[in-house]
C-alpha positions in Angstrom: -0.1 0.0 0.1 1.5 3.6 -1.1 0.4 6.8 0.4 0.9 10.1 -1.1 1.7 12.8 0.6 0.8 16.8 -0.7 2.8 19.8 0.7 0.6 22.7 1.2 3.0 24.5 -1.9 1.8 21.4 -4.1 -2.1 22.2 -3.7 -1.9 25.6 -4.1 0.0 24.7 -7.4 -2.9 22.7 -8.9 -5.2 25.0 -7.6 -3.7 28.3 -9.6 -3.7 25.5 -12.3 -7.4 25.0 -12.5 -8.1 28.5 -12.9 -6.0 29.1 -15.4 -7.4 26.3 -17.5 -10.8 27.8 -16.3 -9.4 31.4 -17.7 -8.3 29.6 -20.8 -11.4 27.6 -21.6 -13.7 31.1 -21.1 -11.6 33.2 -23.1 -11.7 30.6 -26.0 -15.5 30.2 -26.0 -15.9 34.1 -26.0 -13.4 34.5 -28.9 -15.7 31.4 -30.5 -18.9 33.5 -29.7 -17.2 37.0 -30.8 -16.4 35.2 -34.2 -19.6 34.1 -35.1 -20.9 37.3 -34.8 -18.8 39.2 -37.3 -20.1 42.5 -38.4 -21.8 42.9 -42.0 -21.7 46.3 -44.0 -24.2 47.4 -46.2 -24.5 50.3 -48.7 -27.3 52.4 -48.3 -28.7 55.0 -50.5 -29.5 58.5 -49.5 -29.8 60.2 -52.4 -33.5 59.5 -53.2 -34.3 60.8 -50.0 -35.0 57.1 -48.0 -33.5 54.4 -46.8 -33.8 51.8 -49.7 -30.4 49.2 -49.6 -28.0 49.1 -53.2 -29.6 46.0 -54.7 -27.8 42.8 -54.0 -25.8 43.9 -51.0 -28.9 42.4 -48.4 -27.9 38.6 -50.0 -24.4 39.1 -49.9 -23.3 41.9 -47.9 -20.2 43.5 -48.3 -17.2 42.9 -45.9 -14.4 45.9 -47.2 -15.2 49.5 -48.1 -13.8 48.7 -51.3 -16.6 46.3 -52.0 -19.0 48.2 -50.8 -17.8 50.7 -53.3 -18.2 48.6 -56.5 -22.1 47.5 -55.4 -22.8 51.5 -54.9 -21.1 52.3 -58.7 -22.9 49.0 -60.2 -26.6 50.4 -58.5 -25.7 54.2 -59.5 -25.4 54.9 -55.6 -24.2 58.4 -55.7 -23.4 58.7 -51.7 -23.5 55.9 -49.2 -22.7 55.1 -45.6 -21.9 51.7 -44.0 -24.0 50.0 -41.5 -22.8 47.7 -38.8 -24.5 44.9 -37.5 
């Protein structure tokens, strides 16, 4: 029969190890949530006095300013802004 004797220092080490592991797990979960809720940008037309969105931007939201400019030029939108959701 064998017995293991843990010192107070070893017990404290395992306690901190658990806290670090829990913190890493929480960080990973928050990172995954952040990636799944990415912002989408839409081209919005204000030249006609309303909030109509340029055609095609709802189906395929633009992710960059350049892509939004291409959509705006394609649909004849002279002024637009980025809407973050």
